[in-house]
N, C-alpha and C positions, 0 to 999 in steps of 0.2 A: 541186733546188728546183722546186716547183711554183707556178703560181700563186696556186692554192688557200693552201699554204706560207704563200707570202709576205705574202699576204691577214690572214692568223691571227699570223704576225709581227709585220705594223705592228701589226696591233690590241694584242697583247700590249706591243709598247712603248709603245704608246699608254695602256695602262692602268696600269703602271710609272709614267709621268709624272705621271698624276690619282691615285695612291697616295702619291707624293714632295708634292706638293701639300696635299693628305691632314693626310701626317704632318709637314709644315713649319708649317700650321694649328693642329696639335694642341702641337706643340714649344715653338710661340711662347707659345699660353697655358697651354703648362707652365711654361716659363720665368720667365713673370711670375707667376705663384701661390710660382713655389719658389724666386724670386732665382737663377736658374743664367744662365750666360753666355747668352749669343743666337746661342747656336751653330746656333739653325734655320734662318740664313742658307746655309747650306751645303745646307741641301737644292736651294738654290735654284742654286746651281752644280751639283749633280748633273743637277738638271732638265735643265739648258741642256746638259750633256753627253747627257744620253741623248736628246734633242730632237738635236743633229747627229748622233749615231747613228739614229738615225727617218730624218730626210731623206738621209742616206746609202743608209738601207736602200730608199724610197722610187729616189732615183737608179739604183740597182741593180736595184730590178725594173722599172724604165722600160724597161732597158735586158737585160731578163728574153728576149725575142722576136723582139729585132735580129740580124740575123745578123752574124757576128764579125769581118768585114773593115769593117762601121760602126759599131762602136764602139772609141769614141776609144781609144786607146793607154793610157792614165792610168788607166779603168773595165776594165780585164783586168788591172790592178795589182794582185797581192794585197798587195804593201806598201802600198800606197793604201787599201785593206781596212782593212788593220792599224792607221795611224794615223787615222785619220777615222772608222771603225765599233767594232772591238775595244776599242781603247784608252778612248777616253771613254765607251762604255758599261760596261768593266770602273772605270773610275775613278769615274764618276757612281754604281756601284753600290756601292763600296765605300767611297764616300764618304756614300752615305747610311746603310750598315750600321752604319759608326761613329757617327754620329750618333744613328743609332737605338737602339746599344745605349747610349750615353754619356747620353741621357734617359729610356728606359724600363727600365734594366737593375736599379733600385731594384725592378720589377716580381718578380725571382728571388729578392730576399732577401729579400722582404716572408714568399714562401711557409715558411719556414724558421721 
């Protein structure tokens, strides 16, 4: 990973957080109009998961240029990144996908 790649990846995760915030607002308004269950609150859980992944990504980027002996052992462990970066990111994206499908699947039905 290069420093440029790390910055672009951080911007990508931040844009996902922003998109989820927009979808939460749309879901709140759509749910109020159509009397749907307030599942838009799940977007906030998804945002929290992606924020955790973003913080972990910043942490990983901060030790990018450090010599290997100066990096704490936990930050060199792939298991740490599995549980603190990859799993929260996958859970957050999957949860947001399910909620988005629930709220916006009617658009596909209207086309027929």
